[in-house]
PDB file of N, H, CA, C and O in Angstrom:
ATOM      1  N   UNK A   1      82.820 101.188  82.752  1.00  0.00           N
ATOM      2  CA  UNK A   1      83.572 102.221  83.431  1.00  0.00           C
ATOM      3  C   UNK A   1      83.668 103.437  82.504  1.00  0.00           C
ATOM      4  O   UNK A   1      84.027 103.299  81.335  1.00  0.00           O
ATOM      5  N   UNK A   2      83.353 104.609  83.016  1.00  0.00           N
ATOM      6  H   UNK A   2      83.062 104.721  83.966  1.00  0.00           H
ATOM      7  CA  UNK A   2      83.410 105.843  82.237  1.00  0.00           C
ATOM      8  C   UNK A   2      84.790 106.467  82.362  1.00  0.00           C
ATOM      9  O   UNK A   2      85.312 106.647  83.463  1.00  0.00           O
ATOM     10  N   UNK A   3      85.375 106.797  81.207  1.00  0.00           N
ATOM     11  H   UNK A   3      84.951 106.651  80.313  1.00  0.00           H
ATOM     12  CA  UNK A   3      86.696 107.413  81.194  1.00  0.00           C
ATOM     13  C   UNK A   3      86.517 108.923  81.162  1.00  0.00           C
ATOM     14  O   UNK A   3      85.680 109.432  80.417  1.00  0.00           O
ATOM     15  N   UNK A   4      87.294 109.641  81.962  1.00  0.00           N
ATOM     16  H   UNK A   4      87.974 109.227  82.567  1.00  0.00           H
ATOM     17  CA  UNK A   4      87.229 111.094  81.974  1.00  0.00           C
ATOM     18  C   UNK A   4      88.574 111.659  81.578  1.00  0.00           C
ATOM     19  O   UNK A   4      89.611 111.012  81.720  1.00  0.00           O
ATOM     20  N   UNK A   5      88.533 112.876  81.080  1.00  0.00           N
ATOM     21  H   UNK A   5      87.690 113.401  80.964  1.00  0.00           H
ATOM     22  CA  UNK A   5      89.753 113.540  80.633  1.00  0.00           C
ATOM     23  C   UNK A   5      89.867 114.869  81.358  1.00  0.00           C
ATOM     24  O   UNK A   5      88.861 115.519  81.643  1.00  0.00           O
ATOM     25  N   UNK A   6      91.088 115.269  81.653  1.00  0.00           N
ATOM     26  H   UNK A   6      91.906 114.741  81.421  1.00  0.00           H
ATOM     27  CA  UNK A   6      91.332 116.551  82.310  1.00  0.00           C
ATOM     28  C   UNK A   6      91.200 117.686  81.306  1.00  0.00           C
ATOM     29  O   UNK A   6      91.529 117.534  80.130  1.00  0.00           O
ATOM     30  N   UNK A   7      90.713 118.824  81.787  1.00  0.00           N
ATOM     31  H   UNK A   7      90.446 118.947  82.742  1.00  0.00           H
ATOM     32  CA  UNK A   7      90.642 120.013  80.941  1.00  0.00           C
ATOM     33  C   UNK A   7      92.023 120.615  80.780  1.00  0.00           C
ATOM     34  O   UNK A   7      92.864 120.523  81.674  1.00  0.00           O
ATOM     35  N   UNK A   8      92.245 121.228  79.638  1.00  0.00           N
ATOM     36  H   UNK A   8      91.561 121.303  78.911  1.00  0.00           H
ATOM     37  CA  UNK A   8      93.497 121.926  79.368  1.00  0.00           C
ATOM     38  C   UNK A   8      93.148 123.201  78.609  1.00  0.00           C
ATOM     39  O   UNK A   8      92.002 123.381  78.197  1.00  0.00           O
ATOM     40  N   UNK A   9      94.135 124.099  78.419  1.00  0.00           N
ATOM     41  H   UNK A   9      95.066 123.954  78.754  1.00  0.00           H
ATOM     42  CA  UNK A   9      93.838 125.328  77.666  1.00  0.00           C
ATOM     43  C   UNK A   9      93.380 125.055  76.231  1.00  0.00           C
ATOM     44  O   UNK A   9      92.768 125.922  75.607  1.00  0.00           O
ATOM     45  N   UNK A  10      93.664 123.872  75.705  1.00  0.00           N
ATOM     46  H   UNK A  10      94.161 123.168  76.212  1.00  0.00           H
ATOM     47  CA  UNK A  10      93.282 123.563  74.322  1.00  0.00           C
ATOM     48  C   UNK A  10      92.073 122.637  74.244  1.00  0.00           C
ATOM     49  O   UNK A  10      91.713 122.182  73.159  1.00  0.00           O
ATOM     50  N   UNK A  11      91.447 122.354  75.375  1.00  0.00           N
ATOM     51  H   UNK A  11      91.740 122.723  76.257  1.00  0.00           H
ATOM     52  CA  UNK A  11      90.277 121.477  75.342  1.00  0.00           C
ATOM     53  C   UNK A  11      88.999 122.305  75.414  1.00  0.00           C
ATOM     54  O   UNK A  11      89.004 123.436  75.900  1.00  0.00           O
ATOM     55  N   UNK A  12      87.913 121.731  74.927  1.00  0.00           N
ATOM     56  H   UNK A  12      87.908 120.812  74.532  1.00  0.00           H
ATOM     57  CA  UNK A  12      86.617 122.383  74.993  1.00  0.00           C
ATOM     58  C   UNK A  12      85.532 121.329  74.897  1.00  0.00           C
ATOM     59  O   UNK A  12      85.768 120.213  74.435  1.00  0.00           O
ATOM     60  N   UNK A  13      84.363 121.693  75.331  1.00  0.00           N
ATOM     61  H   UNK A  13      84.172 122.600  75.706  1.00  0.00           H
ATOM     62  CA  UNK A  13      83.215 120.791  75.294  1.00  0.00           C
ATOM     63  C   UNK A  13      82.099 121.481  74.540  1.00  0.00           C
ATOM     64  O   UNK A  13      82.020 122.709  74.507  1.00  0.00           O
ATOM     65  N   UNK A  14      81.242 120.685  73.938  1.00  0.00           N
ATOM     66  H   UNK A  14      81.306 119.688  73.965  1.00  0.00           H
ATOM     67  CA  UNK A  14      80.067 121.227  73.266  1.00  0.00           C
ATOM     68  C   UNK A  14      78.840 120.493  73.777  1.00  0.00           C
ATOM     69  O   UNK A  14      78.911 119.329  74.173  1.00  0.00           O
ATOM     70  N   UNK A  15      77.729 121.186  73.760  1.00  0.00           N
ATOM     71  H   UNK A  15      77.672 122.131  73.438  1.00  0.00           H
ATOM     72  CA  UNK A  15      76.470 120.574  74.147  1.00  0.00           C
ATOM     73  C   UNK A  15      76.034 119.668  72.997  1.00  0.00           C
ATOM     74  O   UNK A  15      75.987 120.108  71.848  1.00  0.00           O
ATOM     75  N   UNK A  16      75.720 118.427  73.290  1.00  0.00           N
ATOM     76  H   UNK A  16      75.758 118.069  74.223  1.00  0.00           H
ATOM     77  CA  UNK A  16      75.343 117.464  72.251  1.00  0.00           C
ATOM     78  C   UNK A  16      74.161 117.953  71.429  1.00  0.00           C
ATOM     79  O   UNK A  16      74.038 117.594  70.258  1.00  0.00           O
ATOM     80  N   UNK A  17      73.288 118.768  72.019  1.00  0.00           N
ATOM     81  H   UNK A  17      73.388 119.060  72.970  1.00  0.00           H
ATOM     82  CA  UNK A  17      72.119 119.250  71.277  1.00  0.00           C
ATOM     83  C   UNK A  17      72.496 120.266  70.199  1.00  0.00           C
ATOM     84  O   UNK A  17      71.681 120.564  69.325  1.00  0.00           O
ATOM     85  N   UNK A  18      73.734 120.810  70.248  1.00  0.00           N
ATOM     86  H   UNK A  18      74.395 120.568  70.958  1.00  0.00           H
ATOM     87  CA  UNK A  18      74.164 121.774  69.235  1.00  0.00           C
ATOM     88  C   UNK A  18      74.768 121.101  68.009  1.00  0.00           C
ATOM     89  O   UNK A  18      75.046 121.772  67.015  1.00  0.00           O
ATOM     90  N   UNK A  19      74.974 119.796  68.062  1.00  0.00           N
ATOM     91  H   UNK A  19      74.748 119.251  68.869  1.00  0.00           H
ATOM     92  CA  UNK A  19      75.543 119.064  66.934  1.00  0.00           C
ATOM     93  C   UNK A  19      74.439 118.796  65.916  1.00  0.00           C
ATOM     94  O   UNK A  19      73.366 118.304  66.266  1.00  0.00           O
ATOM     95  N   UNK A  20      74.710 119.122  64.662  1.00  0.00           N
ATOM     96  H   UNK A  20      75.582 119.522  64.378  1.00  0.00           H
ATOM     97  CA  UNK A  20      73.715 118.958  63.602  1.00  0.00           C
ATOM     98  C   UNK A  20      73.280 117.504  63.490  1.00  0.00           C
ATOM     99  O   UNK A  20      74.110 116.606  63.345  1.00  0.00           O
ATOM    100  N   UNK A  21      71.982 117.281  63.559  1.00  0.00           N
ATOM    101  H   UNK A  21      71.308 118.009  63.677  1.00  0.00           H
ATOM    102  CA  UNK A  21      71.442 115.931  63.405  1.00  0.00           C
ATOM    103  C   UNK A  21      71.491 115.471  61.940  1.00  0.00           C
ATOM    104  O   UNK A  21      71.336 114.284  61.650  1.00  0.00           O
ATOM    105  N   UNK A  22      71.709 116.426  61.018  1.00  0.00           N
ATOM    106  H   UNK A  22      71.835 117.390  61.254  1.00  0.00           H
ATOM    107  CA  UNK A  22      71.792 116.079  59.604  1.00  0.00           C
ATOM    108  C   UNK A  22      73.201 115.627  59.224  1.00  0.00           C
ATOM    109  O   UNK A  22      73.366 114.659  58.482  1.00  0.00           O
ATOM    110  N   UNK A  23      74.211 116.326  59.731  1.00  0.00           N
ATOM    111  H   UNK A  23      74.077 117.113  60.334  1.00  0.00           H
ATOM    112  CA  UNK A  23      75.587 116.039  59.303  1.00  0.00           C
ATOM    113  C   UNK A  23      76.445 115.404  60.384  1.00  0.00           C
ATOM    114  O   UNK A  23      77.459 114.774  60.086  1.00  0.00           O
ATOM    115  N   UNK A  24      76.039 115.569  61.645  1.00  0.00           N
ATOM    116  H   UNK A  24      75.215 116.081  61.887  1.00  0.00           H
ATOM    117  CA  UNK A  24      76.856 115.118  62.783  1.00  0.00           C
ATOM    118  C   UNK A  24      78.297 115.607  62.630  1.00  0.00           C
ATOM    119  O   UNK A  24      79.250 114.872  62.891  1.00  0.00           O
ATOM    120  N   UNK A  25      78.431 116.862  62.203  1.00  0.00           N
ATOM    121  H   UNK A  25      77.657 117.459  61.991  1.00  0.00           H
ATOM    122  CA  UNK A  25      79.735 117.467  61.949  1.00  0.00           C
ATOM    123  C   UNK A  25      80.502 117.616  63.263  1.00  0.00           C
ATOM    124  O   UNK A  25      80.112 118.388  64.138  1.00  0.00           O
ATOM    125  N   UNK A  26      81.590 116.869  63.386  1.00  0.00           N
ATOM    126  H   UNK A  26      81.907 116.241  62.675  1.00  0.00           H
ATOM    127  CA  UNK A  26      82.446 116.933  64.571  1.00  0.00           C
ATOM    128  C   UNK A  26      83.820 117.487  64.215  1.00  0.00           C
ATOM    129  O   UNK A  26      84.803 117.209  64.902  1.00  0.00           O
ATOM    130  N   UNK A  27      83.887 118.274  63.137  1.00  0.00           N
ATOM    131  H   UNK A  27      83.088 118.500  62.580  1.00  0.00           H
ATOM    132  CA  UNK A  27      85.168 118.831  62.732  1.00  0.00           C
ATOM    133  C   UNK A  27      85.704 119.752  63.822  1.00  0.00           C
ATOM    134  O   UNK A  27      84.947 120.334  64.599  1.00  0.00           O
ATOM    135  N   UNK A  28      87.001 119.864  63.857  1.00  0.00           N
ATOM    136  H   UNK A  28      87.616 119.391  63.225  1.00  0.00           H
ATOM    137  CA  UNK A  28      87.658 120.625  64.912  1.00  0.00           C
ATOM    138  C   UNK A  28      87.487 122.119  64.681  1.00  0.00           C
ATOM    139  O   UNK A  28      87.939 122.651  63.668  1.00  0.00           O
ATOM    140  N   UNK A  29      86.847 122.781  65.604  1.00  0.00           N
ATOM    141  H   UNK A  29      86.480 122.348  66.427  1.00  0.00           H
ATOM    142  CA  UNK A  29      86.685 124.235  65.582  1.00  0.00           C
ATOM    143  C   UNK A  29      86.879 124.702  67.016  1.00  0.00           C
ATOM    144  O   UNK A  29      85.923 125.098  67.683  1.00  0.00           O
ATOM    145  N   UNK A  30      88.115 124.655  67.483  1.00  0.00           N
ATOM    146  H   UNK A  30      88.892 124.334  66.941  1.00  0.00           H
ATOM    147  CA  UNK A  30      88.429 124.968  68.864  1.00  0.00           C
ATOM    148  C   UNK A  30      88.207 126.452  69.155  1.00  0.00           C
ATOM    149  O   UNK A  30      88.898 127.301  68.591  1.00  0.00           O
ATOM    150  N   UNK A  31      87.252 126.773  70.027  1.00  0.00           N
ATOM    151  H   UNK A  31      86.691 126.083  70.485  1.00  0.00           H
ATOM    152  CA  UNK A  31      87.030 128.181  70.365  1.00  0.00           C
ATOM    153  C   UNK A  31      88.149 128.745  71.235  1.00  0.00           C
ATOM    154  O   UNK A  31      88.232 129.960  71.413  1.00  0.00           O
ATOM    155  N   UNK A  32      89.003 127.893  71.776  1.00  0.00           N
ATOM    156  H   UNK A  32      88.935 126.906  71.632  1.00  0.00           H
ATOM    157  CA  UNK A  32      90.117 128.327  72.626  1.00  0.00           C
ATOM    158  C   UNK A  32      91.437 128.264  71.877  1.00  0.00           C
ATOM    159  O   UNK A  32      92.500 128.242  72.499  1.00  0.00           O
ATOM    160  N   UNK A  33      91.388 128.233  70.559  1.00  0.00           N
ATOM    161  H   UNK A  33      90.525 128.251  70.054  1.00  0.00           H
ATOM    162  CA  UNK A  33      92.581 128.031  69.752  1.00  0.00           C
ATOM    163  C   UNK A  33      93.517 129.215  69.661  1.00  0.00           C
ATOM    164  O   UNK A  33      94.633 129.073  69.161  1.00  0.00           O
ATOM    165  N   UNK A  34      93.101 130.371  70.126  1.00  0.00           N
ATOM    166  H   UNK A  34      92.194 130.486  70.533  1.00  0.00           H
ATOM    167  CA  UNK A  34      93.973 131.539  70.056  1.00  0.00           C
ATOM    168  C   UNK A  34      93.769 132.304  68.760  1.00  0.00           C
ATOM    169  O   UNK A  34      92.755 132.153  68.080  1.00  0.00           O
ATOM    170  N   UNK A  35      94.753 133.125  68.435  1.00  0.00           N
ATOM    171  H   UNK A  35      95.577 133.248  68.988  1.00  0.00           H
ATOM    172  CA  UNK A  35      94.660 133.964  67.250  1.00  0.00           C
ATOM    173  C   UNK A  35      94.768 133.130  65.976  1.00  0.00           C
ATOM    174  O   UNK A  35      95.481 132.127  65.924  1.00  0.00           O
ATOM    175  N   UNK A  36      94.052 133.567  64.968  1.00  0.00           N
ATOM    176  H   UNK A  36      93.473 134.381  65.010  1.00  0.00           H
ATOM    177  CA  UNK A  36      94.164 132.916  63.667  1.00  0.00           C
ATOM    178  C   UNK A  36      95.436 133.410  62.993  1.00  0.00           C
ATOM    179  O   UNK A  36      95.723 134.607  62.994  1.00  0.00           O
ATOM    180  N   UNK A  37      96.176 132.506  62.431  1.00  0.00           N
ATOM    181  H   UNK A  37      95.943 131.534  62.430  1.00  0.00           H
ATOM    182  CA  UNK A  37      97.435 132.841  61.781  1.00  0.00           C
ATOM    183  C   UNK A  37      97.158 133.185  60.320  1.00  0.00           C
ATOM    184  O   UNK A  37      96.495 132.431  59.608  1.00  0.00           O
ATOM    185  N   UNK A  38      97.672 134.326  59.886  1.00  0.00           N
ATOM    186  H   UNK A  38      98.211 134.939  60.464  1.00  0.00           H
ATOM    187  CA  UNK A  38      97.552 134.717  58.489  1.00  0.00           C
ATOM    188  C   UNK A  38      98.905 134.477  57.833  1.00  0.00           C
ATOM    189  O   UNK A  38      99.910 135.069  58.225  1.00  0.00           O
ATOM    190  N   UNK A  39      98.920 133.613  56.844  1.00  0.00           N
ATOM    191  H   UNK A  39      98.103 133.132  56.526  1.00  0.00           H
ATOM    192  CA  UNK A  39     100.166 133.281  56.157  1.00  0.00           C
ATOM    193  C   UNK A  39     100.425 134.256  55.021  1.00  0.00           C
ATOM    194  O   UNK A  39      99.502 134.714  54.347  1.00  0.00           O
ATOM    195  N   UNK A  40     101.703 134.563  54.824  1.00  0.00           N
ATOM    196  H   UNK A  40     102.453 134.192  55.372  1.00  0.00           H
ATOM    197  CA  UNK A  40     102.085 135.438  53.719  1.00  0.00           C
ATOM    198  C   UNK A  40     102.037 134.651  52.406  1.00  0.00           C
ATOM    199  O   UNK A  40     102.157 133.426  52.389  1.00  0.00           O
ATOM    200  N   UNK A  41     101.861 135.382  51.325  1.00  0.00           N
ATOM    201  H   UNK A  41     101.764 136.377  51.339  1.00  0.00           H
ATOM    202  CA  UNK A  41     101.833 134.730  50.015  1.00  0.00           C
ATOM    203  C   UNK A  41     103.267 134.349  49.622  1.00  0.00           C
ATOM    204  O   UNK A  41     104.221 134.944  50.122  1.00  0.00           O
ATOM    205  N   UNK A  42     103.423 133.366  48.738  1.00  0.00           N
ATOM    206  H   UNK A  42     102.648 132.882  48.332  1.00  0.00           H
ATOM    207  CA  UNK A  42     104.759 133.003  48.262  1.00  0.00           C
ATOM    208  C   UNK A  42     105.491 134.201  47.649  1.00  0.00           C
ATOM    209  O   UNK A  42     106.708 134.323  47.786  1.00  0.00           O
ATOM    210  N   UNK A  43     104.746 135.087  46.969  1.00  0.00           N
ATOM    211  H   UNK A  43     103.758 134.988  46.857  1.00  0.00           H
ATOM    212  CA  UNK A  43     105.367 136.263  46.360  1.00  0.00           C
ATOM    213  C   UNK A  43     105.968 137.176  47.423  1.00  0.00           C
ATOM    214  O   UNK A  43     107.080 137.677  47.259  1.00  0.00           O
ATOM    215  N   UNK A  44     105.231 137.392  48.510  1.00  0.00           N
ATOM    216  H   UNK A  44     104.328 136.986  48.643  1.00  0.00           H
ATOM    217  CA  UNK A  44     105.749 138.232  49.600  1.00  0.00           C
ATOM    218  C   UNK A  44     107.008 137.630  50.209  1.00  0.00           C
ATOM    219  O   UNK A  44     107.960 138.347  50.519  1.00  0.00           O
ATOM    220  N   UNK A  45     107.011 136.330  50.377  1.00  0.00           N
ATOM    221  H   UNK A  45     106.238 135.748  50.125  1.00  0.00           H
ATOM    222  CA  UNK A  45     108.177 135.656  50.950  1.00  0.00           C
ATOM    223  C   UNK A  45     109.375 135.790  50.015  1.00  0.00           C
ATOM    224  O   UNK A  45     110.484 136.081  50.463  1.00  0.00           O
ATOM    225  N   UNK A  46     109.153 135.577  48.713  1.00  0.00           N
ATOM    226  H   UNK A  46     108.252 135.341  48.350  1.00  0.00           H
ATOM    227  CA  UNK A  46     110.241 135.705  47.739  1.00  0.00           C
ATOM    228  C   UNK A  46     110.771 137.135  47.677  1.00  0.00           C
ATOM    229  O   UNK A  46     111.977 137.340  47.542  1.00  0.00           O
ATOM    230  N   UNK A  47     109.879 138.130  47.775  1.00  0.00           N
ATOM    231  H   UNK A  47     108.899 137.964  47.884  1.00  0.00           H
ATOM    232  CA  UNK A  47     110.306 139.535  47.787  1.00  0.00           C
ATOM    233  C   UNK A  47     111.192 139.816  48.996  1.00  0.00           C
ATOM    234  O   UNK A  47     112.199 140.515  48.884  1.00  0.00           O
ATOM    235  N   UNK A  48     110.820 139.274  50.145  1.00  0.00           N
ATOM    236  H   UNK A  48     110.002 138.706  50.237  1.00  0.00           H
ATOM    237  CA  UNK A  48     111.630 139.478  51.346  1.00  0.00           C
ATOM    238  C   UNK A  48     112.994 138.816  51.214  1.00  0.00           C
ATOM    239  O   UNK A  48     114.007 139.388  51.615  1.00  0.00           O
ATOM    240  N   UNK A  49     113.023 137.611  50.653  1.00  0.00           N
ATOM    241  H   UNK A  49     112.200 137.146  50.327  1.00  0.00           H
ATOM    242  CA  UNK A  49     114.300 136.917  50.441  1.00  0.00           C
ATOM    243  C   UNK A  49     115.195 137.736  49.521  1.00  0.00           C
ATOM    244  O   UNK A  49     116.386 137.892  49.790  1.00  0.00           O
ATOM    245  N   UNK A  50     114.626 138.264  48.433  1.00  0.00           N
ATOM    246  H   UNK A  50     113.658 138.138  48.215  1.00  0.00           H
ATOM    247  CA  UNK A  50     115.404 139.077  47.487  1.00  0.00           C
ATOM    248  C   UNK A  50     115.949 140.321  48.173  1.00  0.00           C
ATOM    249  O   UNK A  50     117.103 140.693  47.956  1.00  0.00           O
ATOM    250  N   UNK A  51     115.128 140.972  49.002  1.00  0.00           N
ATOM    251  H   UNK A  51     114.191 140.671  49.178  1.00  0.00           H
ATOM    252  CA  UNK A  51     115.574 142.179  49.711  1.00  0.00           C
ATOM    253  C   UNK A  51     116.692 141.835  50.686  1.00  0.00           C
ATOM    254  O   UNK A  51     117.667 142.578  50.795  1.00  0.00           O
ATOM    255  N   UNK A  52     116.563 140.726  51.391  1.00  0.00           N
ATOM    256  H   UNK A  52     115.770 140.122  51.303  1.00  0.00           H
ATOM    257  CA  UNK A  52     117.608 140.316  52.334  1.00  0.00           C
ATOM    258  C   UNK A  52     118.891 139.945  51.602  1.00  0.00           C
ATOM    259  O   UNK A  52     119.987 140.236  52.081  1.00  0.00           O
ATOM    260  N   UNK A  53     118.758 139.302  50.438  1.00  0.00           N
ATOM    261  H   UNK A  53     117.868 139.066  50.049  1.00  0.00           H
ATOM    262  CA  UNK A  53     119.943 138.964  49.641  1.00  0.00           C
ATOM    263  C   UNK A  53     120.661 140.238  49.189  1.00  0.00           C
ATOM    264  O   UNK A  53     121.888 140.314  49.242  1.00  0.00           O
ATOM    265  N   UNK A  54     119.895 141.233  48.747  1.00  0.00           N
ATOM    266  H   UNK A  54     118.898 141.172  48.705  1.00  0.00           H
ATOM    267  CA  UNK A  54     120.496 142.506  48.308  1.00  0.00           C
ATOM    268  C   UNK A  54     121.207 143.183  49.472  1.00  0.00           C
ATOM    269  O   UNK A  54     122.291 143.743  49.307  1.00  0.00           O
ATOM    270  N   UNK A  55     120.599 143.131  50.635  1.00  0.00           N
ATOM    271  H   UNK A  55     119.718 142.676  50.770  1.00  0.00           H
ATOM    272  CA  UNK A  55     121.223 143.716  51.832  1.00  0.00           C
ATOM    273  C   UNK A  55     122.519 142.977  52.173  1.00  0.00           C
ATOM    274  O   UNK A  55     123.509 143.602  52.551  1.00  0.00           O
ATOM    275  N   UNK A  56     122.514 141.656  52.041  1.00  0.00           N
ATOM    276  H   UNK A  56     121.709 141.147  51.734  1.00  0.00           H
ATOM    277  CA  UNK A  56     123.720 140.865  52.313  1.00  0.00           C
ATOM    278  C   UNK A  56     124.844 141.228  51.351  1.00  0.00           C
ATOM    279  O   UNK A  56     126.001 141.330  51.757  1.00  0.00           O
ATOM    280  N   UNK A  57     124.510 141.420  50.089  1.00  0.00           N
ATOM    281  H   UNK A  57     123.570 141.337  49.759  1.00  0.00           H
ATOM    282  CA  UNK A  57     125.512 141.800  49.086  1.00  0.00           C
ATOM    283  C   UNK A  57     126.145 143.137  49.471  1.00  0.00           C
ATOM    284  O   UNK A  57     127.361 143.309  49.376  1.00  0.00           O
ATOM    285  N   UNK A  58     125.311 144.076  49.905  1.00  0.00           N
ATOM    286  H   UNK A  58     124.324 143.936  49.983  1.00  0.00           H
ATOM    287  CA  UNK A  58     125.813 145.395  50.301  1.00  0.00           C
ATOM    288  C   UNK A  58     126.728 145.288  51.527  1.00  0.00           C
ATOM    289  O   UNK A  58     127.791 145.907  51.562  1.00  0.00           O
ATOM    290  N   UNK A  59     126.327 144.522  52.510  1.00  0.00           N
ATOM    291  H   UNK A  59     125.464 144.018  52.482  1.00  0.00           H
ATOM    292  CA  UNK A  59     127.137 144.359  53.725  1.00  0.00           C
ATOM    293  C   UNK A  59     128.470 143.694  53.382  1.00  0.00           C
ATOM    294  O   UNK A  59     129.520 144.121  53.863  1.00  0.00           O
ATOM    295  N   UNK A  60     128.427 142.657  52.558  1.00  0.00           N
ATOM    296  H   UNK A  60     127.573 142.310  52.168  1.00  0.00           H
ATOM    297  CA  UNK A  60     129.665 141.969  52.182  1.00  0.00           C
ATOM    298  C   UNK A  60     130.584 142.892  51.390  1.00  0.00           C
ATOM    299  O   UNK A  60     131.802 142.833  51.557  1.00  0.00           O
ATOM    300  N   UNK A  61     130.027 143.741  50.534  1.00  0.00           N
ATOM    301  H   UNK A  61     129.037 143.789  50.398  1.00  0.00           H
ATOM    302  CA  UNK A  61     130.845 144.704  49.781  1.00  0.00           C
ATOM    303  C   UNK A  61     131.517 145.682  50.732  1.00  0.00           C
ATOM    304  O   UNK A  61     132.680 146.032  50.531  1.00  0.00           O
ATOM    305  N   UNK A  62     130.821 146.124  51.747  1.00  0.00           N
ATOM    306  H   UNK A  62     129.876 145.840  51.910  1.00  0.00           H
ATOM    307  CA  UNK A  62     131.392 147.033  52.747  1.00  0.00           C
ATOM    308  C   UNK A  62     132.514 146.345  53.513  1.00  0.00           C
ATOM    309  O   UNK A  62     133.555 146.951  53.765  1.00  0.00           O
ATOM    310  N   UNK A  63     132.313 145.104  53.879  1.00  0.00           N
ATOM    311  H   UNK A  63     131.467 144.612  53.674  1.00  0.00           H
ATOM    312  CA  UNK A  63     133.357 144.351  54.594  1.00  0.00           C
ATOM    313  C   UNK A  63     134.574 144.167  53.707  1.00  0.00           C
ATOM    314  O   UNK A  63     135.714 144.321  54.147  1.00  0.00           O
ATOM    315  N   UNK A  64     134.312 143.831  52.436  1.00  0.00           N
ATOM    316  H   UNK A  64     133.387 143.706  52.078  1.00  0.00           H
ATOM    317  CA  UNK A  64     135.405 143.616  51.495  1.00  0.00           C
ATOM    318  C   UNK A  64     136.246 144.885  51.329  1.00  0.00           C
ATOM    319  O   UNK A  64     137.468 144.821  51.194  1.00  0.00           O
ATOM    320  N   UNK A  65     135.572 146.035  51.340  1.00  0.00           N
ATOM    321  H   UNK A  65     134.579 146.087  51.449  1.00  0.00           H
ATOM    322  CA  UNK A  65     136.310 147.304  51.176  1.00  0.00           C
ATOM    323  C   UNK A  65     137.194 147.601  52.391  1.00  0.00           C
ATOM    324  O   UNK A  65     138.154 148.365  52.290  1.00  0.00           O
ATOM    325  N   UNK A  66     136.875 147.007  53.519  1.00  0.00           N
ATOM    326  H   UNK A  66     136.095 146.386  53.602  1.00  0.00           H
ATOM    327  CA  UNK A  66     137.675 147.208  54.721  1.00  0.00           C
ATOM    328  C   UNK A  66     138.910 146.309  54.763  1.00  0.00           C
ATOM    329  O   UNK A  66     139.818 146.547  55.559  1.00  0.00           O
ATOM    330  N   UNK A  67     138.953 145.292  53.924  1.00  0.00           N
ATOM    331  H   UNK A  67     138.215 145.099  53.277  1.00  0.00           H
ATOM    332  CA  UNK A  67     140.087 144.354  53.937  1.00  0.00           C
ATOM    333  C   UNK A  67     141.264 144.881  53.173  1.00  0.00           C
ATOM    334  O   UNK A  67     142.295 144.214  53.089  1.00  0.00           O
TER     335      UNK A  67
END
């Protein structure tokens, strides 16, 4: 009995003749995967955290002056 699967936005098919006969590489390379995500560097993330912390200190100082 042959099992079939329903198509979804994340599914895709490839022609068997396009699979390398040398490597039989079946690694996942979904052409329907959407945009590639670019991750920020740890330094950029730490810089943003420091900037947000400085902003929080300023806001808290302003609130404190109102008390």
